[in-house]
N, CA, C and O atoms as a GROMACS GRO file, in nm:
protein
  136
    1MET      N    1  13.400   7.233  -3.864
    1MET     CA    2  13.461   7.353  -3.881
    1MET      C    3  13.587   7.325  -4.016
    1MET      O    4  13.601   7.395  -4.116
    2ILE      N    5  13.658   7.212  -3.981
    2ILE     CA    6  13.731   7.167  -4.078
    2ILE      C    7  13.692   7.154  -4.249
    2ILE      O    8  13.772   7.174  -4.340
    3ILE      N    9  13.552   7.117  -4.262
    3ILE     CA   10  13.482   7.084  -4.364
    3ILE      C   11  13.413   7.235  -4.444
    3ILE      O   12  13.398   7.256  -4.564
    4VAL      N   13  13.380   7.328  -4.323
    4VAL     CA   14  13.358   7.469  -4.352
    4VAL      C   15  13.509   7.544  -4.452
    4VAL      O   16  13.520   7.599  -4.561
    5LEU      N   17  13.591   7.511  -4.357
    5LEU     CA   18  13.706   7.572  -4.383
    5LEU      C   19  13.779   7.511  -4.513
    5LEU      O   20  13.870   7.575  -4.567
    6ILE      N   21  13.738   7.391  -4.562
    6ILE     CA   22  13.752   7.345  -4.654
    6ILE      C   23  13.675   7.394  -4.774
    6ILE      O   24  13.724   7.411  -4.885
    7VAL      N   25  13.568   7.413  -4.745
    7VAL     CA   26  13.489   7.495  -4.891
    7VAL      C   27  13.496   7.634  -4.922
    7VAL      O   28  13.487   7.684  -5.034
    8TRP      N   29  13.512   7.688  -4.822
    8TRP     CA   30  13.578   7.812  -4.834
    8TRP      C   31  13.703   7.819  -4.888
    8TRP      O   32  13.699   7.898  -4.982
    9VAL      N   33  13.794   7.781  -4.876
    9VAL     CA   34  13.919   7.770  -4.937
    9VAL      C   35  13.870   7.721  -5.109
    9VAL      O   36  13.905   7.776  -5.213
   10GLY      N   37  13.812   7.646  -5.097
   10GLY     CA   38  13.783   7.611  -5.269
   10GLY      C   39  13.714   7.677  -5.336
   10GLY      O   40  13.723   7.676  -5.459
   11ILE      N   41  13.603   7.771  -5.253
   11ILE     CA   42  13.557   7.845  -5.342
   11ILE      C   43  13.607   7.967  -5.373
   11ILE      O   44  13.583   8.039  -5.470
   12PHE      N   45  13.700   7.986  -5.254
   12PHE     CA   46  13.810   8.120  -5.318
   12PHE      C   47  13.922   8.088  -5.402
   12PHE      O   48  13.987   8.170  -5.468
   13PHE      N   49  13.942   7.968  -5.397
   13PHE     CA   50  14.037   7.915  -5.508
   13PHE      C   51  13.977   7.904  -5.663
   13PHE      O   52  14.055   7.917  -5.757
   14TYR      N   53  13.850   7.883  -5.682
   14TYR     CA   54  13.766   7.858  -5.758
   14TYR      C   55  13.762   8.005  -5.833
   14TYR      O   56  13.790   8.024  -5.952
   15MET      N   57  13.727   8.086  -5.755
   15MET     CA   58  13.681   8.228  -5.774
   15MET      C   59  13.810   8.320  -5.818
   15MET      O   60  13.797   8.412  -5.898
   16PHE      N   61  13.899   8.296  -5.774
   16PHE     CA   62  14.073   8.314  -5.810
   16PHE      C   63  14.088   8.305  -5.929
   16PHE      O   64  14.122   8.401  -5.999
   17THR      N   65  14.056   8.142  -5.989
   17THR     CA   66  14.114   8.068  -6.116
   17THR      C   67  14.030   8.142  -6.244
   17THR      O   68  14.061   8.175  -6.359
   18LEU      N   69  13.906   8.149  -6.160
   18LEU     CA   70  13.798   8.222  -6.276
   18LEU      C   71  13.833   8.365  -6.298
   18LEU      O   72  13.814   8.403  -6.414
   19ASP      N   73  13.878   8.451  -6.217
   19ASP     CA   74  13.901   8.553  -6.248
   19ASP      C   75  14.018   8.559  -6.315
   19ASP      O   76  14.025   8.648  -6.400
   20LYS      N   77  14.124   8.480  -6.298
   20LYS     CA   78  14.234   8.505  -6.405
   20LYS      C   79  14.185   8.439  -6.547
   20LYS      O   80  14.241   8.482  -6.648
   21ARG      N   81  14.095   8.346  -6.562
   21ARG     CA   82  14.049   8.273  -6.704
   21ARG      C   83  13.977   8.406  -6.777
   21ARG      O   84  13.991   8.426  -6.898
   22LEU      N   85  13.900   8.495  -6.690
   22LEU     CA   86  13.822   8.580  -6.762
   22LEU      C   87  13.903   8.702  -6.795
   22LEU      O   88  13.858   8.772  -6.885
   23LYS      N   89  14.014   8.739  -6.738
   23LYS     CA   90  14.096   8.834  -6.757
   23LYS      C   91  14.168   8.783  -6.873
   23LYS      O   92  14.175   8.861  -6.968
   24ASN      N   93  14.225   8.666  -6.886
   24ASN     CA   94  14.284   8.612  -7.023
   24ASN      C   95  14.208   8.618  -7.093
   24ASN      O   96  14.251   8.641  -7.206
   25ILE      N   97  14.053   8.603  -7.084
   25ILE     CA   98  13.999   8.591  -7.218
   25ILE      C   99  13.979   8.732  -7.297
   25ILE      O  100  13.981   8.747  -7.419
   26GLU      N  101  13.960   8.832  -7.195
   26GLU     CA  102  13.950   8.965  -7.201
   26GLU      C  103  14.059   9.013  -7.270
   26GLU      O  104  14.045   9.107  -7.349
   27LYS      N  105  14.163   8.961  -7.251
   27LYS     CA  106  14.294   9.007  -7.326
   27LYS      C  107  14.334   8.974  -7.484
   27LYS      O  108  14.393   9.041  -7.570
   28GLU      N  109  14.254   8.785  -7.483
   28GLU     CA  110  14.235   8.762  -7.603
   28GLU      C  111  14.173   8.865  -7.699
   28GLU      O  112  14.228   8.931  -7.787
   29LEU      N  113  14.048   8.864  -7.662
   29LEU     CA  114  13.928   8.946  -7.717
   29LEU      C  115  14.002   9.084  -7.766
   29LEU      O  116  13.992   9.104  -7.887
   30SER      N  117  14.071   9.179  -7.697
   30SER     CA  118  14.100   9.271  -7.706
   30SER      C  119  14.201   9.287  -7.824
   30SER      O  120  14.194   9.367  -7.917
   31GLY      N  121  14.306   9.183  -7.797
   31GLY     CA  122  14.420   9.149  -7.902
   31GLY      C  123  14.344   9.112  -8.048
   31GLY      O  124  14.392   9.157  -8.152
   32ASP      N  125  14.228   9.029  -8.050
   32ASP     CA  126  14.205   9.022  -8.191
   32ASP      C  127  14.135   9.134  -8.239
   32ASP      O  128  14.150   9.163  -8.357
   33LYS      N  129  14.060   9.205  -8.165
   33LYS     CA  130  14.003   9.334  -8.253
   33LYS      C  131  14.107   9.457  -8.284
   33LYS      O  132  14.093   9.539  -8.375
   34LYS      N  133  14.217   9.451  -8.188
   34LYS     CA  134  14.313   9.525  -8.239
   34LYS      C  135  14.386   9.462  -8.364
   34LYS      O  136  14.478   9.523  -8.420
   0.00000   0.00000   0.00000
């Protein structure tokens, strides 16, 4: 059970950081276009 919990936390953290990176990239792209 503990291993499953660690895996879920890792996936959630990875998705959260990935979403932040994508938003930052989108901001940079839109900024370059302007």
